[in-house]
VMD Tcl script that draws the C-alpha trace (Angstrom):
set ca {
  {52.83 36.23 -27.67}
  {52.79 33.18 -29.34}
  {55.93 32.06 -27.27}
  {54.29 33.45 -24.12}
  {50.91 32.22 -24.76}
  {52.61 28.08 -25.27}
  {54.15 28.70 -21.59}
  {51.16 30.07 -20.00}
  {49.20 26.77 -21.55}
  {52.29 24.64 -20.22}
  {51.89 25.56 -16.63}
  {47.90 24.57 -17.07}
  {49.20 21.00 -16.95}
  {48.24 18.69 -13.79}
  {45.29 17.95 -11.88}
  {43.92 20.54 -9.08}
  {41.29 18.79 -6.78}
  {38.74 21.17 -5.11}
  {36.20 20.32 -2.57}
  {33.25 22.02 -2.19}
  {31.14 22.69 0.86}
  {28.73 19.68 0.03}
  {31.79 17.01 -0.03}
  {31.63 16.67 -3.99}
  {34.76 16.38 -5.37}
  {35.67 18.73 -8.70}
  {38.89 18.02 -10.61}
  {40.19 20.34 -12.57}
  {42.56 19.41 -15.81}
  {44.39 22.91 -16.43}
  {42.41 25.93 -15.17}
  {41.61 28.76 -17.61}
  {43.96 31.75 -16.38}
  {42.67 34.60 -14.82}
  {44.61 36.92 -13.49}
  {44.17 38.59 -10.17}
  {45.33 42.76 -9.43}
  {48.26 43.01 -9.47}
  {48.81 44.86 -5.92}
  {46.20 42.59 -4.65}
  {48.57 41.32 -2.16}
  {49.52 44.58 -0.30}
  {47.85 44.99 2.65}
  {46.40 48.63 4.49}
  {46.67 50.89 1.35}
  {43.49 51.73 -1.21}
  {43.26 50.34 -4.38}
  {43.89 53.52 -5.88}
  {46.72 54.70 -3.87}
  {48.64 51.26 -4.51}
  {47.76 50.74 -8.45}
  {48.95 54.70 -9.04}
  {51.77 53.98 -6.97}
  {53.12 51.70 -9.71}
  {55.80 51.78 -12.08}
  {55.00 52.56 -15.73}
  {56.06 48.93 -16.48}
  {54.30 47.58 -14.23}
  {51.13 48.78 -15.87}
  {52.51 47.78 -19.14}
  {52.79 44.43 -17.88}
  {49.37 44.56 -15.81}
  {47.70 45.29 -19.86}
  {49.82 42.29 -21.09}
  {48.49 39.85 -19.10}
  {45.07 40.94 -18.98}
  {44.97 40.47 -22.98}
  {46.29 37.08 -22.62}
  {43.77 35.83 -20.35}
  {40.98 37.61 -22.42}
  {42.27 35.48 -24.94}
  {42.59 32.06 -23.03}
  {39.41 32.78 -21.40}
  {36.38 32.29 -23.65}
  {33.09 33.85 -21.59}
  {30.91 35.01 -24.25}
  {28.41 32.96 -25.99}
  {28.88 32.80 -29.46}
  {25.80 33.11 -31.70}
  {27.21 29.98 -33.71}
  {27.33 27.98 -29.92}
  {24.70 25.27 -29.00}
  {24.58 26.25 -25.46}
  {21.55 24.22 -24.51}
  {19.20 22.05 -25.21}
  {17.67 22.19 -28.59}
  {20.28 25.23 -30.00}
  {20.25 28.80 -29.20}
  {16.45 29.01 -28.88}
  {15.50 25.73 -28.46}
  {13.81 25.03 -31.71}
  {15.97 22.76 -33.62}
  {17.48 25.36 -36.10}
  {21.11 26.14 -37.56}
  {22.29 29.16 -38.61}
  {25.25 27.50 -39.95}
  {26.45 28.36 -43.60}
  {28.79 26.21 -45.99}
  {27.13 23.03 -45.12}
  {27.66 21.40 -48.58}
  {24.75 19.36 -49.74}
  {26.69 16.18 -49.94}
  {29.77 14.80 -47.68}
  {33.00 13.97 -49.04}
  {33.26 10.10 -50.17}
  {34.84 9.14 -46.86}
  {31.75 10.70 -44.66}
  {32.39 14.02 -42.89}
  {35.89 14.07 -41.28}
  {36.22 13.31 -37.49}
  {37.68 16.06 -35.62}
  {38.50 14.26 -32.75}
  {36.59 11.73 -29.74}
  {36.70 10.87 -25.96}
  {36.06 8.37 -23.95}
  {32.41 8.93 -21.67}
  {30.35 6.94 -20.00}
  {26.53 6.01 -20.24}
  {23.94 8.28 -20.48}
  {21.03 10.11 -22.76}
  {22.12 13.56 -22.17}
  {23.57 15.36 -25.34}
  {26.11 17.52 -25.59}
  {26.05 21.81 -24.85}
  {28.88 23.44 -26.43}
  {29.41 27.41 -25.63}
  {32.68 29.47 -25.33}
  {35.07 27.04 -26.42}
  {33.78 24.28 -24.41}
  {31.86 21.09 -24.68}
  {29.71 19.80 -21.72}
  {27.45 16.44 -21.27}
  {26.86 14.55 -18.29}
  {27.19 10.76 -17.72}
  {27.25 7.76 -15.33}
  {29.92 5.27 -14.39}
  {28.83 2.29 -12.39}
  {32.43 0.70 -12.24}
  {33.29 -0.08 -8.46}
  {36.75 1.02 -8.65}
  {36.29 4.78 -10.16}
  {39.76 6.52 -10.97}
  {39.54 10.51 -10.21}
  {41.59 10.82 -13.42}
  {39.71 8.46 -15.45}
  {36.89 9.42 -17.98}
  {35.84 6.27 -18.79}
  {34.53 3.90 -16.51}
  {36.46 0.38 -15.88}
  {35.92 -3.02 -17.30}
  {32.91 -3.75 -19.71}
  {30.18 -0.93 -20.86}
  {27.02 -1.24 -18.73}
  {24.24 -2.42 -19.79}
  {21.04 -0.26 -20.55}
  {19.08 -2.03 -17.64}
  {14.91 -1.66 -18.62}
  {12.15 -2.09 -16.32}
  {14.73 -3.53 -13.47}
  {13.57 -3.17 -10.31}
  {16.77 -3.13 -7.92}
  {19.47 -0.13 -6.51}
  {21.58 0.29 -9.22}
  {25.08 1.81 -7.88}
  {27.13 4.47 -9.29}
  {28.28 8.17 -9.78}
  {26.76 10.66 -12.58}
  {29.16 13.11 -13.72}
  {29.63 16.12 -15.43}
  {32.52 16.09 -18.54}
  {33.89 19.53 -19.94}
  {35.99 19.02 -22.89}
  {37.61 21.57 -25.35}
  {35.90 22.60 -28.21}
  {38.80 22.91 -30.57}
  {40.43 19.46 -30.15}
  {38.34 17.34 -27.15}
  {40.86 17.66 -24.48}
  {39.28 16.76 -21.51}
  {39.37 20.21 -19.15}
  {37.63 18.89 -15.87}
  {34.60 16.28 -14.14}
  {32.49 17.39 -11.26}
  {31.53 13.87 -9.80}
  {28.77 12.69 -7.26}
  {27.22 9.15 -5.82}
  {23.88 8.69 -7.16}
  {22.42 5.32 -7.10}
  {19.37 4.78 -9.23}
  {17.05 3.44 -6.53}
  {13.88 4.83 -8.31}
  {15.22 5.38 -12.08}
  {14.86 2.04 -13.00}
  {13.62 2.08 -16.41}
  {15.92 2.72 -19.41}
  {18.60 3.12 -16.29}
  {21.64 4.03 -18.48}
  {22.13 7.44 -17.17}
  {21.42 10.73 -17.11}
  {18.90 12.50 -19.44}
  {19.12 16.33 -19.37}
  {21.14 18.30 -21.99}
  {23.44 21.14 -19.76}
  {22.43 24.52 -20.40}
  {25.48 27.02 -20.28}
  {25.16 30.79 -19.42}
  {27.66 33.30 -19.02}
  {30.42 31.53 -17.03}
  {28.49 28.70 -15.86}
  {26.92 25.61 -16.55}
  {23.52 23.98 -15.39}
  {22.49 20.71 -14.87}
  {19.85 18.07 -14.25}
  {20.37 14.23 -13.63}
  {18.19 11.41 -13.81}
  {17.73 11.50 -10.04}
  {16.42 15.00 -9.64}
  {20.33 16.50 -8.90}
  {20.31 20.23 -9.73}
  {24.15 21.67 -10.13}
  {25.34 25.14 -10.65}
  {29.26 24.95 -12.05}
  {31.34 27.22 -12.84}
  {32.24 26.57 -16.39}
  {36.15 27.33 -16.24}
  {36.89 24.38 -13.61}
  {33.67 22.42 -12.82}
  {33.68 23.75 -9.29}
  {30.14 23.87 -7.42}
  {28.64 26.78 -6.74}
  {25.04 26.00 -5.44}
  {23.09 22.27 -5.03}
  {19.44 21.66 -5.18}
  {17.97 18.06 -4.45}
  {14.10 17.79 -6.32}
  {13.23 14.92 -4.20}
  {14.34 16.06 -0.92}
  {13.36 20.24 -1.33}
  {10.21 19.47 -2.58}
  {9.05 16.11 -1.67}
  {8.92 14.40 -5.11}
  {9.16 11.05 -5.84}
  {11.52 10.39 -9.20}
  {9.45 10.12 -12.51}
  {9.32 6.74 -13.99}
  {11.96 7.72 -16.54}
  {13.87 9.83 -14.05}
  {14.17 13.61 -14.11}
  {14.49 14.41 -18.12}
  {14.30 18.48 -18.44}
  {17.10 20.73 -19.24}
  {17.24 23.58 -17.44}
  {16.07 27.18 -19.13}
  {17.85 30.44 -18.63}
  {15.68 33.70 -18.70}
  {17.07 36.66 -17.74}
  {18.38 35.87 -14.22}
  {15.89 32.86 -13.83}
  {16.44 29.41 -13.85}
  {13.35 27.93 -14.75}
  {13.01 23.84 -13.88}
  {10.38 21.10 -14.11}
  {10.36 19.59 -10.81}
  {6.86 18.01 -9.92}
  {4.58 17.87 -6.82}
  {1.95 19.67 -5.20}
  {2.08 23.47 -6.74}
  {6.12 23.37 -7.42}
  {5.79 21.29 -11.09}
  {7.38 24.32 -12.41}
  {10.13 26.07 -10.25}
  {12.32 29.22 -11.01}
  {15.35 29.84 -8.98}
  {17.85 32.76 -9.07}
  {20.26 31.40 -11.39}
  {22.93 33.11 -9.43}
  {21.89 32.01 -5.76}
  {19.72 28.76 -5.76}
  {17.01 30.77 -3.91}
  {13.12 29.99 -5.43}
  {11.73 32.86 -6.91}
  {8.38 31.41 -7.88}
  {6.60 27.72 -8.07}
  {3.75 26.94 -9.98}
  {1.16 24.06 -11.32}
  {0.28 20.62 -10.06}
  {0.14 17.27 -12.15}
  {0.06 13.68 -11.55}
  {3.18 13.59 -13.45}
  {5.97 16.28 -14.30}
  {6.38 15.10 -17.59}
  {9.75 15.07 -19.64}
  {9.26 17.82 -22.16}
  {11.78 20.97 -21.92}
  {10.27 24.08 -20.34}
  {10.50 26.75 -23.70}
  {9.29 30.50 -23.62}
  {8.04 31.79 -26.76}
  {5.72 35.02 -28.36}
  {2.10 33.43 -28.91}
  {-0.30 35.59 -30.63}
  {2.12 38.40 -29.63}
  {2.44 37.61 -25.85}
  {5.44 36.40 -24.28}
  {5.07 32.67 -22.50}
  {6.68 29.82 -20.96}
  {5.11 27.05 -22.11}
  {4.83 24.41 -19.78}
  {3.72 20.45 -20.66}
  {2.94 17.89 -17.99}
  {1.56 14.56 -17.85}
  {-1.81 16.32 -17.86}
  {-2.09 19.40 -19.78}
  {0.02 22.26 -21.58}
  {0.59 25.60 -19.86}
  {1.07 29.10 -20.56}
  {2.50 30.66 -18.07}
  {3.91 34.06 -17.25}
  {7.84 33.77 -16.90}
  {8.29 36.47 -14.60}
  {5.54 35.24 -11.96}
  {4.75 31.50 -12.67}
  {1.16 32.60 -12.85}
  {-0.90 30.53 -15.39}
  {-2.50 32.76 -18.29}
  {-4.17 29.18 -19.71}
  {-4.17 25.83 -19.51}
  {-5.43 23.13 -21.85}
  {-5.98 19.56 -21.14}
  {-3.84 16.93 -22.58}
  {-3.12 13.83 -21.04}
  {0.22 11.83 -22.64}
  {-0.23 8.59 -22.23}
  {2.13 6.71 -19.83}
  {2.88 10.73 -18.79}
  {5.16 10.72 -22.32}
  {5.18 13.95 -23.06}
  {8.64 14.75 -24.42}
  {8.29 16.63 -27.14}
  {9.46 20.25 -27.17}
  {6.39 22.25 -27.62}
  {6.43 24.10 -31.18}
  {5.06 27.69 -32.11}
  {2.77 28.48 -35.49}
  {1.44 31.93 -35.36}
  {-1.23 31.97 -32.67}
  {-1.43 28.44 -31.86}
  {0.86 25.74 -30.02}
  {1.64 22.49 -31.84}
  {2.61 19.05 -29.06}
  {3.08 15.69 -30.46}
  {3.35 12.42 -28.68}
  {3.33 8.64 -27.82}
  {0.47 6.72 -28.84}
  {-0.91 8.21 -31.98}
  {-1.52 11.56 -30.65}
  {-0.89 15.58 -31.44}
  {-2.51 18.34 -31.34}
  {-2.83 22.07 -32.38}
  {-3.51 24.26 -29.34}
  {-4.89 27.70 -30.61}
  {-3.91 30.87 -28.13}
  {-6.51 34.15 -27.80}
  {-5.62 37.24 -29.06}
  {-5.26 38.58 -25.61}
  {-2.61 35.30 -24.48}
  {-5.20 34.68 -21.57}
  {-6.84 31.60 -22.81}
  {-6.57 28.85 -25.38}
  {-8.30 26.13 -27.19}
  {-7.59 23.30 -28.98}
  {-7.92 23.34 -33.04}
  {-7.40 20.11 -33.72}
  {-6.59 16.62 -32.37}
  {-4.64 13.83 -34.31}
  {-4.75 9.96 -34.66}
  {-2.86 7.32 -36.33}
  {-3.76 8.85 -39.60}
  {-3.50 12.47 -39.40}
  {-0.80 14.71 -37.41}
  {2.50 13.71 -36.30}
  {2.53 11.34 -33.32}
  {6.06 11.81 -32.33}
  {7.81 10.08 -29.46}
  {11.57 11.09 -28.58}
  {11.61 13.71 -31.27}
  {10.77 17.44 -31.67}
  {9.02 18.55 -35.09}
  {9.99 21.51 -37.12}
  {7.53 23.98 -38.18}
  {7.89 25.90 -41.70}
  {5.38 27.94 -43.76}
  {2.53 26.28 -42.17}
  {3.55 22.86 -42.18}
  {5.23 20.15 -39.34}
  {8.20 17.99 -40.23}
  {9.00 15.38 -38.07}
  {9.44 11.39 -37.10}
  {6.26 9.88 -36.06}
  {5.96 6.51 -34.00}
  {7.87 3.54 -35.49}
  {10.28 5.83 -37.74}
  {7.97 7.11 -39.61}
  {9.03 10.32 -41.24}
  {5.53 12.71 -41.69}
  {4.95 16.02 -43.50}
  {1.61 17.49 -41.52}
  {-0.12 19.99 -42.80}
  {-0.71 22.76 -39.56}
  {-4.12 23.87 -40.42}
  {-5.84 20.68 -40.00}
  {-3.10 17.95 -39.25}
  {-3.69 16.25 -42.70}
  {-0.75 14.32 -43.52}
  {0.77 15.70 -47.10}
  {3.28 12.27 -47.03}
  {5.28 10.32 -45.35}
  {8.49 7.98 -45.59}
  {10.37 5.29 -43.91}
  {13.65 6.37 -45.46}
  {15.02 8.33 -42.97}
  {14.86 5.57 -40.66}
  {16.36 3.13 -43.05}
  {13.60 0.92 -42.95}
  {10.49 0.40 -44.74}
  {8.30 -0.66 -42.20}
  {7.72 0.09 -38.83}
  {10.30 -0.46 -36.26}
  {10.53 -0.91 -32.60}
  {10.93 2.89 -30.98}
  {11.94 3.70 -34.37}
  {13.38 7.76 -33.82}
  {14.89 10.64 -35.99}
  {15.93 14.00 -34.93}
  {15.32 17.01 -37.12}
  {17.66 20.25 -37.43}
  {16.50 23.05 -40.00}
  {19.72 24.78 -41.81}
  {17.96 28.15 -42.03}
  {20.78 29.76 -44.17}
  {19.29 27.53 -47.02}
  {15.32 26.60 -48.49}
  {14.20 23.58 -47.50}
  {17.23 22.25 -46.15}
  {17.69 19.73 -43.07}
  {19.84 17.61 -40.83}
  {18.51 14.78 -39.88}
  {19.77 11.91 -37.25}
  {18.71 8.69 -36.58}
  {18.94 6.14 -34.17}
  {21.25 4.07 -36.37}
  {23.88 6.71 -35.35}
  {23.82 8.16 -39.38}
  {23.46 11.74 -40.06}
  {21.38 12.62 -43.33}
  {21.38 15.62 -45.10}
  {17.89 16.20 -47.02}
  {15.46 18.51 -48.51}
  {11.84 19.03 -47.48}
  {8.80 20.58 -48.47}
  {5.06 19.75 -48.49}
  {5.28 17.97 -51.97}
  {8.05 15.44 -50.54}
  {11.17 14.29 -49.32}
  {14.46 13.92 -51.09}
  {17.43 12.28 -49.75}
  {20.82 14.04 -50.54}
  {23.46 11.81 -48.70}
  {23.94 10.23 -45.66}
  {27.04 8.67 -43.42}
  {27.46 6.66 -40.38}
  {29.14 8.64 -37.60}
  {28.63 7.37 -34.50}
  {28.05 3.44 -33.12}
  {24.47 2.61 -31.31}
  {25.78 0.99 -28.16}
  {22.42 -0.03 -25.60}
  {19.72 -2.32 -26.63}
  {15.96 -1.31 -26.82}
  {13.11 -3.50 -28.58}
  {15.46 -6.01 -29.69}
  {18.05 -3.71 -31.61}
  {20.77 -1.65 -30.59}
  {20.38 2.18 -30.78}
  {21.23 5.92 -30.26}
  {19.18 8.23 -28.38}
  {20.96 11.48 -27.75}
  {20.26 14.71 -29.65}
  {23.41 15.97 -31.31}
  {24.85 19.44 -30.48}
  {25.34 21.63 -33.96}
  {27.86 24.58 -33.19}
  {30.43 26.19 -35.38}
  {29.89 23.71 -38.83}
  {30.65 20.98 -36.88}
  {28.29 18.29 -35.03}
  {28.82 16.97 -31.93}
  {27.28 13.25 -30.98}
  {27.58 10.68 -28.19}
  {26.64 7.12 -27.36}
  {27.59 5.53 -23.82}
  {31.64 4.80 -25.06}
  {32.21 7.64 -26.58}
  {31.96 11.73 -27.67}
  {32.72 12.35 -31.23}
  {33.19 15.93 -33.43}
  {33.29 16.09 -36.81}
  {33.40 19.04 -39.16}
  {30.86 19.11 -41.39}
  {31.98 21.76 -43.65}
  {34.86 19.33 -44.92}
  {33.64 18.70 -48.90}
  {36.84 18.08 -51.26}
  {34.56 16.01 -53.51}
  {32.05 18.17 -54.26}
  {31.08 21.96 -54.88}
}
mol new
graphics top color blue
foreach p $ca { graphics top sphere $p radius 0.5 }
foreach p [lrange $ca 0 end-1] q [lrange $ca 1 end] { graphics top cylinder $p $q radius 0.2 }
display resetview
């Protein structure tokens, strides 16, 4: 079986170019083996007759080939996968065990790395695949290249010009980082001129498909095994909406047969599509701007609700119909609604730029809500680019300038704050720290700061205790007078996957020969 598997893998080398009906090119490096019916080529004979007439050894060969196919072609998402933004439940928690409290002397083991282009899009990991998006700007982009020609594209902040280039969806083999395929399309940034390094949204993997949203509003549904296009939408063209200042950034959400996206425009702030065909199922909400927050489904006060936070308000919707249950006005400065809404009992916590955060209490019937308290620069958490963790009545997250805060959820009172996770002693320009909670352990967290460091820490309402830290990736683009990394990593199968504008890296977080 091992030799046969090696022979089959050997036949999967070389590129096979596919062309879809819209003219987009998808190049597959070794498609996953999928065996057709043994007698599919016999014409004018019923399927039952054809198969029953096969000799016994043919049935045995068929079963063997199907077994090999099932081994080689992963299709079922595992519990340890990180198939979308913030993980399986979009809450930034990780159920992995055997994660030691300290790193080896030389840091976590680098398993593999691969060259990529620029972007903020975090990786998604599922079914043996790692998928992310990037943008390449080189004038001579070869079909076989996974890296732009020439120097790293400089992050262009607040420019007003047309920026040519291509957006790409890249897929790698999870085990060893082997490039599998890339799907690319022309995507000049004509309105995404603010922090225009590349795509923002993390892909969403569901069964045998992956869904992506580009910075200019290109929605794609691709086959996970070869990157071929199944269907596509153009938010700007299909819904007559402008590109937001910071681009389309909300990752698509799967709910049963629905793909839920943040679009914008009149009555189309949130749109649900049939995930198989792309047909629109419902549309809902109107806001001055769509914002950048991820849609999320939570059970609030006992009711299953779709939470949407746009530039004007936060809403609770019926996921099946898009009908609003409630809306609470909470405008975000510069439409910077970025953090993913998190739920605490019958309440929803959100935070944003300019000293703002709030707790919204939802009525017992799930049909109305009100603001319980609002934070300011001395209460709550004014996080900009990250999502807080809510644990046992307390919120933990990075506020403005890199100040890491623990706040009590009943009233917003700050229990403590520190700049230690941000590697500073004072506020720094746009300082950011991502927070992931290790649910297999009490009070243990993994933090990732914008210096490219991963931190092992314990936290509770009494304080912050750092156990270890290691530099795992190099900041590559310039913001506020310093270089930083703003892409959220993926955590899957006891590994961490991180990217900057140059490479994607995978580290093993269980390799620990120095500590118990």
